[in-house]
Structures are given as structure tokens and as C-alpha cells.
All heavy atoms as a GROMACS GRO file, in nm:
protein
  454
    1MET      N    1   4.289   8.651  10.816
    1MET     CA    2   4.294   8.791  10.780
    1MET      C    3   4.432   8.833  10.729
    1MET      O    4   4.443   8.937  10.668
    1MET     CB    5   4.256   8.877  10.901
    1MET     CG    6   4.109   8.878  10.927
    1MET     SD    7   4.026   8.931  10.779
    1MET     CE    8   3.903   9.033  10.842
    2ASN      N    9   4.534   8.751  10.753
    2ASN     CA   10   4.667   8.785  10.708
    2ASN      C   11   4.673   8.795  10.556
    2ASN      O   12   4.741   8.880  10.501
    2ASN     CB   13   4.768   8.683  10.759
    2ASN     CG   14   4.910   8.728  10.741
    2ASN    OD1   15   4.935   8.846  10.724
    2ASN    ND2   16   5.001   8.635  10.745
    3TRP      N   17   4.603   8.709  10.486
    3TRP     CA   18   4.601   8.712  10.339
    3TRP      C   19   4.539   8.841  10.288
    3TRP      O   20   4.576   8.891  10.183
    3TRP     CB   21   4.529   8.591  10.283
    3TRP     CG   22   4.383   8.586  10.320
    3TRP    CD1   23   4.330   8.529  10.430
    3TRP    CD2   24   4.274   8.644  10.249
    3TRP    NE1   25   4.195   8.546  10.433
    3TRP    CE2   26   4.157   8.616  10.322
    3TRP    CE3   27   4.263   8.715  10.130
    3TRP    CZ2   28   4.031   8.658  10.280
    3TRP    CZ3   29   4.137   8.756  10.089
    3TRP    CH2   30   4.022   8.727  10.164
    4LEU      N   31   4.446   8.895  10.364
    4LEU     CA   32   4.380   9.019  10.324
    4LEU      C   33   4.476   9.137  10.328
    4LEU      O   34   4.479   9.219  10.237
    4LEU     CB   35   4.258   9.045  10.413
    4LEU     CG   36   4.167   9.159  10.372
    4LEU    CD1   37   4.112   9.136  10.232
    4LEU    CD2   38   4.053   9.172  10.471
    5THR      N   39   4.557   9.143  10.433
    5THR     CA   40   4.655   9.252  10.442
    5THR      C   41   4.762   9.238  10.334
    5THR      O   42   4.810   9.338  10.281
    5THR     CB   43   4.721   9.257  10.581
    5THR    OG1   44   4.780   9.131  10.609
    5THR    CG2   45   4.621   9.292  10.687
    6LYS      N   46   4.799   9.114  10.300
    6LYS     CA   47   4.897   9.094  10.194
    6LYS      C   48   4.840   9.136  10.059
    6LYS      O   49   4.911   9.186   9.973
    6LYS     CB   50   4.940   8.948  10.188
    6LYS     CG   51   5.031   8.907  10.300
    6LYS     CD   52   5.074   8.763  10.284
    6LYS     CE   53   5.163   8.721  10.397
    6LYS     NZ   54   5.203   8.582  10.385
    7LEU      N   55   4.712   9.115  10.042
    7LEU     CA   56   4.647   9.150   9.917
    7LEU      C   57   4.647   9.300   9.893
    7LEU      O   58   4.670   9.346   9.782
    7LEU     CB   59   4.502   9.098   9.917
    7LEU     CG   60   4.420   9.121   9.792
    7LEU    CD1   61   4.479   9.046   9.674
    7LEU    CD2   62   4.277   9.077   9.816
    8PHE      N   63   4.626   9.377   9.999
    8PHE     CA   64   4.615   9.522   9.984
    8PHE      C   65   4.743   9.598  10.015
    8PHE      O   66   4.749   9.717   9.992
    8PHE     CB   67   4.502   9.575  10.072
    8PHE     CG   68   4.367   9.534  10.021
    8PHE    CD1   69   4.292   9.440  10.089
    8PHE    CD2   70   4.316   9.588   9.905
    8PHE    CE1   71   4.168   9.400  10.042
    8PHE    CE2   72   4.192   9.549   9.857
    8PHE     CZ   73   4.117   9.456   9.926
    9SER      N   74   4.843   9.531  10.067
    9SER     CA   75   4.967   9.601  10.096
    9SER      C   76   5.050   9.614   9.971
    9SER      O   77   5.051   9.528   9.884
    9SER     CB   78   5.047   9.527  10.204
    9SER     OG   79   5.092   9.403  10.155
   10LYS      N   80   5.122   9.726   9.960
   10LYS     CA   81   5.208   9.751   9.846
   10LYS      C   82   5.350   9.717   9.882
   10LYS      O   83   5.398   9.754   9.988
   10LYS     CB   84   5.203   9.898   9.805
   10LYS     CG   85   5.086   9.937   9.723
   10LYS     CD   86   5.107  10.078   9.674
   10LYS     CE   87   5.006  10.115   9.570
   10LYS     NZ   88   5.026  10.251   9.521
   11LYS      N   89   5.418   9.648   9.792
   11LYS     CA   90   5.559   9.624   9.811
   11LYS      C   91   5.635   9.740   9.749
   11LYS      O   92   5.597   9.791   9.645
   11LYS     CB   93   5.602   9.494   9.744
   11LYS     CG   94   5.553   9.371   9.815
   11LYS     CD   95   5.611   9.247   9.753
   11LYS     CE   96   5.564   9.126   9.828
   11LYS     NZ   97   5.618   9.004   9.770
   12SER      N   98   5.742   9.776   9.812
   12SER     CA   99   5.824   9.884   9.759
   12SER      C  100   5.903   9.834   9.639
   12SER      O  101   5.971   9.733   9.646
   12SER     CB  102   5.920   9.934   9.868
   12SER     OG  103   6.007  10.029   9.813
   13ASN      N  104   5.892   9.904   9.528
   13ASN     CA  105   5.966   9.866   9.408
   13ASN      C  106   6.109   9.916   9.411
   13ASN      O  107   6.184   9.890   9.318
   13ASN     CB  108   5.894   9.918   9.284
   13ASN     CG  109   5.767   9.841   9.257
   13ASN    OD1  110   5.752   9.728   9.301
   13ASN    ND2  111   5.676   9.901   9.185
   14ASN      N  112   6.147   9.988   9.515
   14ASN     CA  113   6.283  10.038   9.525
   14ASN      C  114   6.375   9.942   9.597
   14ASN      O  115   6.494   9.966   9.604
   14ASN     CB  116   6.284  10.173   9.597
   14ASN     CG  117   6.213  10.279   9.516
   14ASN    OD1  118   6.210  10.272   9.394
   14ASN    ND2  119   6.156  10.376   9.583
   15GLN      N  120   6.322   9.834   9.649
   15GLN     CA  121   6.403   9.738   9.724
   15GLN      C  122   6.461   9.634   9.631
   15GLN      O  123   6.397   9.590   9.536
   15GLN     CB  124   6.320   9.668   9.830
   15GLN     CG  125   6.281   9.755   9.945
   15GLN     CD  126   6.202   9.676  10.049
   15GLN    OE1  127   6.142   9.574  10.018
   15GLN    NE2  128   6.205   9.723  10.170
   16LEU      N  129   6.586   9.594   9.661
   16LEU     CA  130   6.647   9.482   9.589
   16LEU      C  131   6.606   9.354   9.659
   16LEU      O  132   6.611   9.344   9.781
   16LEU     CB  133   6.799   9.496   9.590
   16LEU     CG  134   6.856   9.615   9.516
   16LEU    CD1  135   7.007   9.614   9.526
   16LEU    CD2  136   6.814   9.614   9.371
   17VAL      N  137   6.564   9.255   9.580
   17VAL     CA  138   6.516   9.128   9.633
   17VAL      C  139   6.590   9.016   9.562
   17VAL      O  140   6.610   9.021   9.441
   17VAL     CB  141   6.364   9.114   9.610
   17VAL    CG1  142   6.314   8.981   9.661
   17VAL    CG2  143   6.289   9.228   9.674
   18MET      N  144   6.626   8.914   9.637
   18MET     CA  145   6.692   8.797   9.580
   18MET      C  146   6.591   8.684   9.573
   18MET      O  147   6.528   8.650   9.673
   18MET     CB  148   6.812   8.758   9.665
   18MET     CG  149   6.905   8.664   9.596
   18MET     SD  150   7.060   8.647   9.683
   18MET     CE  151   7.030   8.497   9.770
   19LYS      N  152   6.574   8.624   9.453
   19LYS     CA  153   6.479   8.515   9.434
   19LYS      C  154   6.546   8.404   9.354
   19LYS      O  155   6.636   8.429   9.276
   19LYS     CB  156   6.356   8.562   9.354
   19LYS     CG  157   6.268   8.657   9.427
   19LYS     CD  158   6.147   8.687   9.343
   19LYS     CE  159   6.052   8.779   9.417
   19LYS     NZ  160   5.932   8.808   9.338
   20PHE      N  161   6.496   8.280   9.372
   20PHE     CA  162   6.545   8.168   9.293
   20PHE      C  163   6.449   8.142   9.178
   20PHE      O  164   6.328   8.132   9.199
   20PHE     CB  165   6.558   8.042   9.379
   20PHE     CG  166   6.618   7.926   9.304
   20PHE    CD1  167   6.752   7.924   9.274
   20PHE    CD2  168   6.538   7.822   9.261
   20PHE    CE1  169   6.808   7.818   9.204
   20PHE    CE2  170   6.592   7.716   9.191
   20PHE     CZ  171   6.727   7.714   9.162
   21SER      N  172   6.501   8.133   9.057
   21SER     CA  173   6.420   8.105   8.939
   21SER      C  174   6.428   7.957   8.908
   21SER      O  175   6.535   7.905   8.874
   21SER     CB  176   6.470   8.186   8.819
   21SER     OG  177   6.407   8.142   8.701
   22LYS      N  178   6.314   7.887   8.921
   22LYS     CA  179   6.311   7.745   8.890
   22LYS      C  180   6.327   7.722   8.740
   22LYS      O  181   6.385   7.623   8.698
   22LYS     CB  182   6.180   7.682   8.938
   22LYS     CG  183   6.170   7.677   9.088
   22LYS     CD  184   6.038   7.616   9.131
   22LYS     CE  185   6.024   7.622   9.281
   22LYS     NZ  186   5.894   7.571   9.325
   23GLU      N  187   6.274   7.814   8.659
   23GLU     CA  188   6.286   7.803   8.514
   23GLU      C  189   6.431   7.804   8.468
   23GLU      O  190   6.471   7.722   8.386
   23GLU     CB  191   6.213   7.919   8.446
   23GLU     CG  192   6.070   7.895   8.417
   23GLU     CD  193   6.008   8.013   8.342
   23GLU    OE1  194   6.082   8.090   8.277
   23GLU    OE2  195   5.886   8.026   8.351
   24ASP      N  196   6.507   7.899   8.518
   24ASP     CA  197   6.646   7.916   8.476
   24ASP      C  198   6.743   7.842   8.566
   24ASP      O  199   6.863   7.836   8.536
   24ASP     CB  200   6.683   8.064   8.474
   24ASP     CG  201   6.594   8.144   8.381
   24ASP    OD1  202   6.557   8.091   8.275
   24ASP    OD2  203   6.561   8.259   8.416
   25ASN      N  204   6.695   7.789   8.678
   25ASN     CA  205   6.777   7.720   8.777
   25ASN      C  206   6.894   7.808   8.821
   25ASN      O  207   7.009   7.766   8.827
   25ASN     CB  208   6.828   7.586   8.722
   25ASN     CG  209   6.881   7.497   8.830
   25ASN    OD1  210   6.835   7.504   8.944
   25ASN    ND2  211   6.976   7.412   8.796
   26THR      N  212   6.862   7.934   8.851
   26THR     CA  213   6.963   8.030   8.894
   26THR      C  214   6.901   8.131   8.990
   26THR      O  215   6.779   8.142   9.001
   26THR     CB  216   7.026   8.101   8.772
   26THR    OG1  217   7.138   8.177   8.815
   26THR    CG2  218   6.926   8.192   8.704
   27TRP      N  219   6.985   8.204   9.060
   27TRP     CA  220   6.939   8.309   9.152
   27TRP      C  221   6.932   8.440   9.078
   27TRP      O  222   7.013   8.467   8.989
   27TRP     CB  223   7.034   8.320   9.271
   27TRP     CG  224   7.016   8.206   9.367
   27TRP    CD1  225   7.081   8.087   9.366
   27TRP    CD2  226   6.926   8.202   9.477
   27TRP    NE1  227   7.036   8.008   9.468
   27TRP    CE2  228   6.942   8.076   9.539
   27TRP    CE3  229   6.834   8.291   9.530
   27TRP    CZ2  230   6.869   8.039   9.650
   27TRP    CZ3  231   6.762   8.253   9.642
   27TRP    CH2  232   6.779   8.129   9.700
   28LEU      N  233   6.835   8.524   9.115
   28LEU     CA  234   6.815   8.654   9.053
   28LEU      C  235   6.814   8.763   9.159
   28LEU      O  236   6.760   8.742   9.268
   28LEU     CB  237   6.680   8.659   8.980
   28LEU     CG  238   6.647   8.548   8.882
   28LEU    CD1  239   6.502   8.560   8.838
   28LEU    CD2  240   6.740   8.554   8.763
   29VAL      N  241   6.872   8.876   9.128
   29VAL     CA  242   6.856   8.996   9.208
   29VAL      C  243   6.762   9.085   9.130
   29VAL      O  244   6.789   9.119   9.015
   29VAL     CB  245   6.990   9.067   9.236
   29VAL    CG1  246   6.967   9.196   9.313
   29VAL    CG2  247   7.084   8.976   9.312
   30MET      N  248   6.649   9.121   9.192
   30MET     CA  249   6.545   9.195   9.121
   30MET      C  250   6.512   9.324   9.193
   30MET      O  251   6.524   9.334   9.315
   30MET     CB  252   6.420   9.109   9.108
   30MET     CG  253   6.443   8.980   9.035
   30MET     SD  254   6.295   8.880   9.020
   30MET     CE  255   6.204   8.977   8.902
   31LYS      N  256   6.469   9.420   9.115
   31LYS     CA  257   6.417   9.547   9.167
   31LYS      C  258   6.284   9.566   9.097
   31LYS      O  259   6.279   9.595   8.978
   31LYS     CB  260   6.512   9.662   9.135
   31LYS     CG  261   6.471   9.793   9.195
   31LYS     CD  262   6.577   9.898   9.170
   31LYS     CE  263   6.544  10.027   9.238
   31LYS     NZ  264   6.649  10.127   9.215
   32GLY      N  265   6.176   9.544   9.171
   32GLY     CA  266   6.044   9.542   9.109
   32GLY      C  267   6.034   9.419   9.022
   32GLY      O  268   6.055   9.308   9.066
   33TYR      N  269   6.006   9.441   8.893
   33TYR     CA  270   6.001   9.330   8.798
   33TYR      C  271   6.125   9.324   8.710
   33TYR      O  272   6.133   9.242   8.618
   33TYR     CB  273   5.876   9.343   8.709
   33TYR     CG  274   5.748   9.325   8.786
   33TYR    CD1  275   5.666   9.433   8.814
   33TYR    CD2  276   5.711   9.201   8.833
   33TYR    CE1  277   5.548   9.416   8.886
   33TYR    CE2  278   5.594   9.182   8.905
   33TYR     CZ  279   5.513   9.291   8.930
   33TYR     OH  280   5.398   9.273   9.001
   34ASP      N  281   6.223   9.409   8.736
   34ASP     CA  282   6.346   9.413   8.657
   34ASP      C  283   6.452   9.323   8.717
   34ASP      O  284   6.478   9.328   8.836
   34ASP     CB  285   6.400   9.556   8.649
   34ASP     CG  286   6.304   9.652   8.583
   34ASP    OD1  287   6.229   9.608   8.494
   34ASP    OD2  288   6.304   9.771   8.620
   35ILE      N  289   6.517   9.244   8.633
   35ILE     CA  290   6.628   9.160   8.676
   35ILE      C  291   6.755   9.242   8.664
   35ILE      O  292   6.790   9.290   8.556
   35ILE     CB  293   6.637   9.032   8.592
   35ILE    CG1  294   6.511   8.948   8.607
   35ILE    CG2  295   6.761   8.951   8.631
   35ILE    CD1  296   6.503   8.830   8.513
   36LEU      N  297   6.825   9.258   8.775
   36LEU     CA  298   6.948   9.335   8.776
   36LEU      C  299   7.072   9.246   8.764
   36LEU      O  300   7.174   9.288   8.711
   36LEU     CB  301   6.958   9.418   8.904
   36LEU     CG  302   6.846   9.517   8.928
   36LEU    CD1  303   6.866   9.586   9.062
   36LEU    CD2  304   6.838   9.619   8.816
   37TYR      N  305   7.062   9.123   8.818
   37TYR     CA  306   7.178   9.034   8.821
   37TYR      C  307   7.132   8.890   8.826
   37TYR      O  308   7.033   8.859   8.891
   37TYR     CB  309   7.266   9.068   8.942
   37TYR     CG  310   7.395   8.993   8.946
   37TYR    CD1  311   7.503   9.036   8.870
   37TYR    CD2  312   7.411   8.880   9.024
   37TYR    CE1  313   7.623   8.967   8.872
   37TYR    CE2  314   7.530   8.811   9.028
   37TYR     CZ  315   7.636   8.855   8.951
   37TYR     OH  316   7.754   8.787   8.952
   38MET      N  317   7.204   8.803   8.758
   38MET     CA  318   7.178   8.658   8.762
   38MET      C  319   7.308   8.588   8.798
   38MET      O  320   7.414   8.625   8.750
   38MET     CB  321   7.131   8.607   8.626
   38MET     CG  322   6.997   8.660   8.583
   38MET     SD  323   6.954   8.610   8.416
   38MET     CE  324   6.920   8.438   8.439
   39GLY      N  325   7.299   8.486   8.884
   39GLY     CA  326   7.417   8.411   8.921
   39GLY      C  327   7.384   8.306   9.026
   39GLY      O  328   7.266   8.277   9.051
   40ASN      N  329   7.489   8.251   9.087
   40ASN     CA  330   7.463   8.156   9.194
   40ASN      C  331   7.438   8.232   9.324
   40ASN      O  332   7.448   8.355   9.328
   40ASN     CB  333   7.576   8.053   9.208
   40ASN     CG  334   7.709   8.115   9.238
   40ASN    OD1  335   7.717   8.223   9.296
   40ASN    ND2  336   7.816   8.048   9.200
   41GLU      N  337   7.403   8.162   9.430
   41GLU     CA  338   7.362   8.228   9.554
   41GLU      C  339   7.472   8.316   9.614
   41GLU      O  340   7.444   8.431   9.650
   41GLU     CB  341   7.313   8.124   9.655
   41GLU     CG  342   7.249   8.184   9.776
   41GLU     CD  343   7.190   8.081   9.870
   41GLU    OE1  344   7.210   7.961   9.847
   41GLU    OE2  345   7.124   8.121   9.965
   42PRO      N  346   7.598   8.269   9.624
   42PRO     CA  347   7.702   8.357   9.680
   42PRO      C  348   7.727   8.482   9.595
   42PRO      O  349   7.753   8.590   9.649
   42PRO     CB  350   7.826   8.268   9.685
   42PRO     CG  351   7.775   8.129   9.684
   42PRO     CD  352   7.647   8.132   9.607
   43GLN      N  353   7.719   8.468   9.463
   43GLN     CA  354   7.738   8.585   9.377
   43GLN      C  355   7.628   8.688   9.397
   43GLN      O  356   7.655   8.808   9.402
   43GLN     CB  357   7.741   8.541   9.230
   43GLN     CG  358   7.862   8.462   9.191
   43GLN     CD  359   7.850   8.404   9.051
   43GLN    OE1  360   7.740   8.377   9.004
   43GLN    NE2  361   7.963   8.384   8.986
   44CYS      N  362   7.504   8.642   9.409
   44CYS     CA  363   7.392   8.734   9.430
   44CYS      C  364   7.401   8.800   9.567
   44CYS      O  365   7.369   8.917   9.581
   44CYS     CB  366   7.259   8.660   9.412
   44CYS     SG  367   7.225   8.620   9.239
   45ASN      N  368   7.443   8.724   9.668
   45ASN     CA  369   7.462   8.783   9.800
   45ASN      C  370   7.569   8.892   9.795
   45ASN      O  371   7.554   8.997   9.857
   45ASN     CB  372   7.500   8.676   9.902
   45ASN     CG  373   7.381   8.601   9.954
   45ASN    OD1  374   7.272   8.656   9.966
   45ASN    ND2  375   7.399   8.474   9.983
   46ALA      N  376   7.678   8.867   9.722
   46ALA     CA  377   7.784   8.967   9.708
   46ALA      C  378   7.732   9.090   9.635
   46ALA      O  379   7.765   9.203   9.672
   46ALA     CB  380   7.903   8.907   9.634
   47TYR      N  381   7.651   9.070   9.531
   47TYR     CA  382   7.592   9.183   9.458
   47TYR      C  383   7.506   9.267   9.551
   47TYR      O  384   7.515   9.389   9.552
   47TYR     CB  385   7.509   9.132   9.340
   47TYR     CG  386   7.451   9.242   9.255
   47TYR    CD1  387   7.522   9.292   9.148
   47TYR    CD2  388   7.327   9.296   9.284
   47TYR    CE1  389   7.470   9.394   9.069
   47TYR    CE2  390   7.274   9.397   9.207
   47TYR     CZ  391   7.346   9.446   9.100
   47TYR     OH  392   7.292   9.548   9.025
   48LEU      N  393   7.421   9.199   9.629
   48LEU     CA  394   7.336   9.272   9.724
   48LEU      C  395   7.419   9.348   9.826
   48LEU      O  396   7.390   9.463   9.858
   48LEU     CB  397   7.240   9.176   9.796
   48LEU     CG  398   7.122   9.126   9.717
   48LEU    CD1  399   7.046   9.022   9.797
   48LEU    CD2  400   7.030   9.240   9.680
   49TRP      N  401   7.521   9.284   9.877
   49TRP     CA  402   7.608   9.345   9.978
   49TRP      C  403   7.673   9.471   9.924
   49TRP      O  404   7.685   9.571   9.994
   49TRP     CB  405   7.714   9.244  10.022
   49TRP     CG  406   7.804   9.296  10.127
   49TRP    CD1  407   7.930   9.345  10.110
   49TRP    CD2  408   7.777   9.307  10.267
   49TRP    NE1  409   7.984   9.385  10.230
   49TRP    CE2  410   7.891   9.361  10.328
   49TRP    CE3  411   7.668   9.274  10.346
   49TRP    CZ2  412   7.898   9.385  10.464
   49TRP    CZ3  413   7.676   9.298  10.483
   49TRP    CH2  414   7.789   9.353  10.539
   50ASN      N  415   7.712   9.469   9.796
   50ASN     CA  416   7.781   9.583   9.736
   50ASN      C  417   7.686   9.694   9.691
   50ASN      O  418   7.730   9.808   9.674
   50ASN     CB  419   7.866   9.536   9.617
   50ASN     CG  420   7.983   9.456   9.660
   50ASN    OD1  421   8.042   9.479   9.765
   50ASN    ND2  422   8.018   9.356   9.581
   51HIS      N  423   7.559   9.664   9.669
   51HIS     CA  424   7.470   9.763   9.610
   51HIS      C  425   7.357   9.810   9.703
   51HIS      O  426   7.279   9.895   9.663
   51HIS     CB  427   7.409   9.708   9.481
   51HIS     CG  428   7.511   9.698   9.372
   51HIS    ND1  429   7.587   9.586   9.354
   51HIS    CD2  430   7.550   9.787   9.280
   51HIS    CE1  431   7.667   9.605   9.253
   51HIS    NE2  432   7.649   9.727   9.206
   52VAL      N  433   7.349   9.756   9.821
   52VAL     CA  434   7.247   9.802   9.915
   52VAL      C  435   7.294   9.932   9.978
   52VAL      O  436   7.408   9.941  10.024
   52VAL     CB  437   7.221   9.695  10.025
   52VAL    CG1  438   7.132   9.750  10.135
   52VAL    CG2  439   7.158   9.572   9.964
   53SER      N  440   7.208  10.032   9.974
   53SER     CA  441   7.247  10.161  10.034
   53SER      C  442   7.255  10.147  10.184
   53SER      O  443   7.168  10.089  10.247
   53SER     CB  444   7.148  10.268   9.995
   53SER     OG  445   7.018  10.232  10.038
   54LYS      N  446   7.361  10.202  10.240
   54LYS     CA  447   7.383  10.188  10.384
   54LYS      C  448   7.348  10.314  10.457
   54LYS      O  449   7.342  10.418  10.411
   54LYS     CB  450   7.529  10.152  10.410
   54LYS     CG  451   7.560  10.018  10.350
   54LYS     CD  452   7.706   9.984  10.369
   54LYS     CE  453   7.735   9.852  10.302
   54LYS     NZ  454   7.870   9.812  10.313
   0.00000   0.00000   0.00000
């Protein structure tokens, strides 16, 4: 039943998410489907640290 809740749950598009792109072999900081920043893992972590609302 866990897959069912994932299917119907909405993800917030206002959240910043860090993902690894296998195509580009780089880390991405994304907001929804928009790429905000590309770099290595420490750079993306620093970007998130500086831009997450506290």
C-alpha cells in the first residue's frame, strides 16, 4: 500500500532538492522541474545551505 500513497501524494514544488544526474555526471539543485544549480556534491550542499529559508 505504500506505493499507492506515493502515487497520490503531491510533492511540494517549493522545496529545493539535490539529485545526481547520471546523464551529466554531476549534482543538481532543483526546485520542481527547474535546475537552479549544477556542480559537485560539496558545492550543491553549500548552495542548499545558503539558500534554504531558516
